[in-house]
C-alpha positions in Angstrom: 70.5 13.1 28.6 68.7 11.1 31.8 66.9 13.6 33.9 66.1 12.9 37.8 62.4 12.5 38.5 61.7 15.5 40.9 61.5 14.2 44.6 57.6 15.4 45.0 56.6 13.4 41.9 58.2 10.4 43.1 56.4 10.6 46.6 53.3 11.0 45.0 53.4 8.0 43.2 55.0 6.4 46.1 51.5 7.4 47.7 49.4 6.4 44.8 50.7 3.3 45.1 50.3 2.6 48.7 46.5 3.2 47.7 46.4 0.7 45.2 48.0 -1.8 47.8 45.9 -1.1 50.8 42.9 -2.7 51.6 39.3 -1.4 52.3 36.0 -0.7 50.7 37.1 3.3 49.5 40.3 2.3 48.2 39.7 2.7 44.5 37.9 5.6 45.8 40.5 7.1 47.4 42.7 6.3 44.5 40.5 8.0 41.9 40.2 11.6 44.1 44.2 11.8 44.0 45.0 11.0 40.8 42.6 12.7 38.9 43.9 16.0 40.4 47.0 15.4 39.8 48.6 17.6 36.6 51.1 14.1 35.6 49.6 11.8 33.1 49.5 8.7 35.2 48.5 5.0 33.6 48.7 1.3 34.6 49.1 -1.1 31.7 48.9 -4.9 31.7 51.7 -7.6 31.2 51.3 -7.2 27.4 51.4 -3.2 27.9 48.3 -3.1 26.9 46.3 0.2 28.8 43.6 -0.4 31.4 43.5 2.8 33.0 44.6 6.6 32.5 43.6 9.8 34.1 42.2 12.6 32.7 44.9 15.3 32.0 45.9 13.3 28.8 43.7 14.9 27.7 44.8 18.5 28.8 48.1 17.8 27.9 47.9 15.6 24.8 44.5 16.1 23.6 43.7 12.8 23.8 40.2 11.3 25.3 41.5 8.9 27.7 39.0 6.3 26.5 40.5 6.7 23.1 43.4 5.5 24.9 42.2 2.6 26.7 42.7 -0.7 25.2 45.4 0.6 22.9 49.4 -0.7 23.5 51.3 1.4 25.4 53.9 1.7 22.9 51.3 3.4 20.2 52.3 6.4 22.5 55.8 6.0 24.1 58.3 6.3 21.2 59.7 3.3 20.2 63.5 4.2 21.0 62.3 3.4 24.4 60.4 0.0 23.7 63.1 -2.2 24.6 64.2 -0.4 27.8 60.5 -0.8 29.0 60.0 -4.2 27.6 63.1 -5.4 29.8 62.2 -3.4 32.4 58.9 -5.5 32.9 60.9 -8.8 32.6 63.5 -7.8 35.6 62.8 -10.2 38.4 64.1 -7.4 40.8 61.2 -4.6 41.4 62.6 -2.8 44.0 63.7 0.0 42.6 61.7 2.2 40.1 62.7 3.4 36.6 63.4 6.6 35.9 63.7 8.1 32.2 62.7 10.6 29.4 60.5 10.6 26.5 58.8 12.9 23.8 55.4 12.2 23.1 53.4 14.1 20.0 49.6 15.8 21.1 46.9 15.9 19.0 47.7 19.2 17.6 51.3 18.1 16.4 53.1 19.6 19.5 56.0 17.6 21.0 55.9 17.7 24.7 58.3 16.0 27.1 57.9 14.4 30.0 60.0 12.4 32.9 59.0 9.4 33.4 58.9 6.8 36.7 57.8 3.4 35.9 56.6 1.1 38.6 56.6 -3.0 38.0 54.1 -4.0 40.3 53.5 -7.1 37.9 53.7 -9.5 40.7 51.1 -7.0 43.1 47.5 -8.7 43.0 45.3 -5.9 42.8 47.7 -4.1 40.1 48.9 -7.0 37.6 50.9 -4.5 35.7 52.9 -1.3 35.2 52.3 1.7 36.9 53.7 4.7 35.3 53.8 8.4 35.9 54.3 11.2 33.3 55.5 14.2 34.8 55.3 17.5 31.9 58.5 19.1 31.7 57.9 20.5 28.4 58.6 24.2 29.6 61.8 23.3 31.1 62.9 21.3 28.1 62.3 25.0 26.4 64.1 27.0 28.6 66.9 24.4 27.9 66.7 24.6 24.6 67.1 28.4 24.4 69.6 28.3 26.8 71.1 25.9 24.6 70.8 27.9 21.6 71.9 31.1 23.5 75.1 29.5 24.4 76.5 28.5 20.9 75.7 31.7 19.6 77.5 33.6 22.4 80.6 30.8 21.4 80.1 32.1 17.7 79.9 35.7 18.8 82.9 36.1 21.0 84.7 33.9 18.3 83.6 35.5 14.9 83.7 39.5 16.7 87.2 39.0 17.9 88.5 37.8 14.4 86.2 40.3 13.0 87.4 43.1 14.9 91.1 42.4 14.5 91.1 41.9 10.6 90.0 45.4 9.2 92.6 47.0 12.3 95.5 44.8 10.8 95.0 45.6 6.9 95.0 49.8 7.8 98.5 48.5 10.0 99.6 47.2 7.1 98.8 50.0 4.8 100.3 52.5 7.0 103.5 50.2 7.2 103.7 50.1 3.6 102.5 53.9 2.9 105.8 54.6 5.3 107.9 52.2 3.4 107.2 54.0 0.0 107.6 57.8 0.3 107.6 58.3 -3.4 104.4 56.5 -3.9 100.8 58.8 -3.6 99.6 58.6 -0.2 96.2 58.9 -1.5 95.3 55.7 -2.6 97.2 54.4 0.8 94.4 56.4 2.7 91.3 55.5 0.5 92.1 51.9 1.1 92.7 52.6 5.1 89.4 54.7 5.3 87.4 51.8 3.5 89.1 49.3 6.0 88.1 52.0 9.5 84.7 52.3 7.7 84.1 48.4 7.5 85.0 47.8 11.4 82.8 50.7 12.1 79.5 49.3 10.4 80.7 46.0 12.2 80.7 47.3 15.9 77.3 49.2 14.8 76.0 45.8 13.9 76.9 44.7 17.2 75.6 47.6 19.1 72.0 46.8 17.2 72.2 43.4 18.6 72.8 44.3 22.0 70.3 47.2 21.9 67.8 44.3 20.6 68.7 41.9 22.9 68.4 44.4 26.0 66.3 46.9 25.5 62.5 46.6 26.1 60.4 46.7 23.2 58.5 50.4 23.4 55.3 51.8 21.7 55.5 54.8 20.5 54.0 56.8 17.6 55.7 56.2 14.1 56.3 58.2 11.3 57.4 55.5 8.6 58.0 58.3 5.7 60.9 60.0 8.3 62.1 56.8 9.2 62.6 55.5 5.5 64.0 59.0 4.2 66.6 58.9 6.9 67.5 55.4 5.9 67.8 56.4 2.3 70.0 59.3 3.1 72.3 57.8 5.7 72.9 54.8 3.3 73.7 57.0 0.3 75.9 59.3 2.0 77.7 56.2 3.5 78.0 54.3 -0.1 77.7 57.1 -2.6 75.3 54.7 -4.3 73.7 55.8 -7.7 71.1 53.1 -6.8 67.1 54.3 -7.5 65.7 53.8 -4.4 61.8 54.3 -4.3 59.2 53.9 -1.7 55.2 53.6 -1.3 53.4 54.3 2.0 50.2 53.4 2.0 48.3 54.1 5.2 44.6 53.8 6.7 46.0 53.9 10.4 48.4 55.1 13.0 51.2 52.5 13.3 51.9 52.2 17.2 55.7 50.2 17.3 59.0 50.1 18.4 60.9 52.8 16.4 64.2 52.2 17.0 63.7 48.3 16.4 62.0 49.6 13.1 65.1 51.8 11.8 67.1 48.4 12.8 65.0 46.5 10.6 64.8 48.9 7.8 69.3 49.9 8.0 69.5 46.3 7.5 67.6 44.8 4.9 68.0 48.1 2.8 72.1 48.1 3.0 71.8 44.3 2.1 69.9 45.5 -0.8 72.4 48.0 -1.6 75.3 45.7 -1.0 74.3 42.9 -2.9 73.2 45.0 -6.1 74.3 43.9 -9.6 76.9 45.6 -11.6 76.3 44.1 -14.7 73.0 45.4 -14.9 72.2 49.0 -16.3 70.3 50.3 -13.9 69.9 49.0 -9.8 67.2 49.6 -8.1 65.6 48.4 -4.9 61.6 49.3 -4.1 59.6 50.3 -0.7 56.3 49.3 -0.1 54.3 49.9 3.3 51.0 49.0 4.0 49.8 50.2 6.9 46.2 49.0 8.7 44.9 49.1 12.0 46.2 45.9 12.9 49.2 45.1 10.7 52.2 47.0 9.4 53.6 45.0 6.2 56.7 46.4 4.3 58.1 44.4 1.5 61.8 45.6 0.3 62.1 44.6 -3.6 65.6 44.7 -5.4 67.0 43.4 -8.6 70.3 42.5 -7.8 72.1 39.0 -7.8 69.5 38.0 -6.0 70.3 34.4 -3.3 70.9 30.6 -4.4 68.1 28.2 -3.5 70.0 26.0 -1.3 71.0 29.0 0.5 67.9 30.8 1.5 67.4 28.6 4.6 70.3 29.7 6.2 70.4 33.2 6.0 69.0 34.1 8.8 72.0 31.6 10.9 74.3 34.2 12.5 77.3 34.9 11.0 76.3 33.4 8.5 77.6 34.1 5.2 77.4 32.4 1.5 80.8 32.2 0.9 84.1 33.7 2.0 84.0 36.5 -0.4 80.9 37.6 0.6 80.6 41.5 1.7 79.4 41.9 5.6 79.8 40.5 9.0 77.1 37.8 8.5 75.0 39.8 11.3 72.8 42.2 9.6 70.4 39.5 8.5 70.7 37.8 11.8 69.9 41.2 13.3 67.1 41.6 11.1 65.1 38.4 11.9 65.6 38.5 15.9 64.4 41.8 15.8 61.3 40.9 13.8 60.9 38.5 16.2 61.2 40.3 19.1 58.0 42.6 17.7 56.2 39.3 17.4 56.0 39.4 13.9 57.3 37.7 10.6 59.9 37.9 8.0 59.7 35.9 4.8 62.2 36.2 1.6 61.9 35.0 -2.0 64.8 35.1 -4.1 65.6 34.1 -7.6 69.0 33.7 -8.4 70.2 36.3 -11.1 67.2 38.5 -11.2 66.9 40.1 -7.6 65.1 39.4 -4.1 61.7 40.2 -2.1 61.5 40.1 1.6 58.5 40.7 2.9 58.5 42.0 6.8 55.0 41.9 8.5 54.3 43.5 12.3 51.7 43.7 14.8 50.3 47.1 15.0 50.2 47.7 18.9 47.6 51.0 17.8 44.6 49.0 19.9 46.1 48.5 23.0 47.8 52.2 23.3 
């Protein structure tokens, strides 16, 4: 994607070049005073592309001391893909127009930073005899663009999947009603149970959508959390809804009060626990889910471990993707673990998953305790 350099940046660079081309004893001092105050990286190379001047902002933006850049080739810093284009521009005899482009540079600490680039060919200028390159930091803008692109992609998926998954149980229920009407001799009880299950699936999906919306729109609240009450309530709700006889145990160790967002914590626990129940292993004599909660003044760590069917290693990297299901026969909407990850992110926490296929899965969720800021 080719991005136009902001007019102000271009004008600033032209001002610099005017100073360079100007006459008088103070030209060099004026040049330095102007460019050293800029938040852009401005550098000058010779025709061999060796850097002979760079502003101090290179250290602030990339962590590179200016003296460590001097005498090195420009292409040690500019991505290789841009090298051919820059060399071609330098060899061009028509220098009336500057070249605009975009590059990605890696800082000393390993972060990628993005820049709009203006390259002015002054090889025929006796005072400069080189390329004057202005790097304007657009990292924040790029990250915003990436977030918007991700949000748009997720919205496309959301609209498609929602329309499909809302209609599927409705059509199933309507089909069962029609069958029941055509078969008056058959016991209606079987049809009613199937219709009930279909409508239950619809209700679960609508609740997933509500959880998704609440997490995206509601501000994070800091309030005192009774984790014991949350877990008891969620276990009761899940047992009622699923009629499960899975052994669910929990242990809470607290050395401090927990301050967090109760609605989001309930959302996380509901989805992780229901996921463990949903993927229990019917071939095992005893199925269990163990929940361990450790609350300290700084963090709250929750480990949910089960002995269910587990997750294949090749699927682990994708389980938090929106609407991801390992196969078409997988249960659920594919929203649950995406909501968990998104909710934990909203709480500035982290989530990890370890699974041994055929043996079970463990989710470890760590969120900050806002006790000190309350």
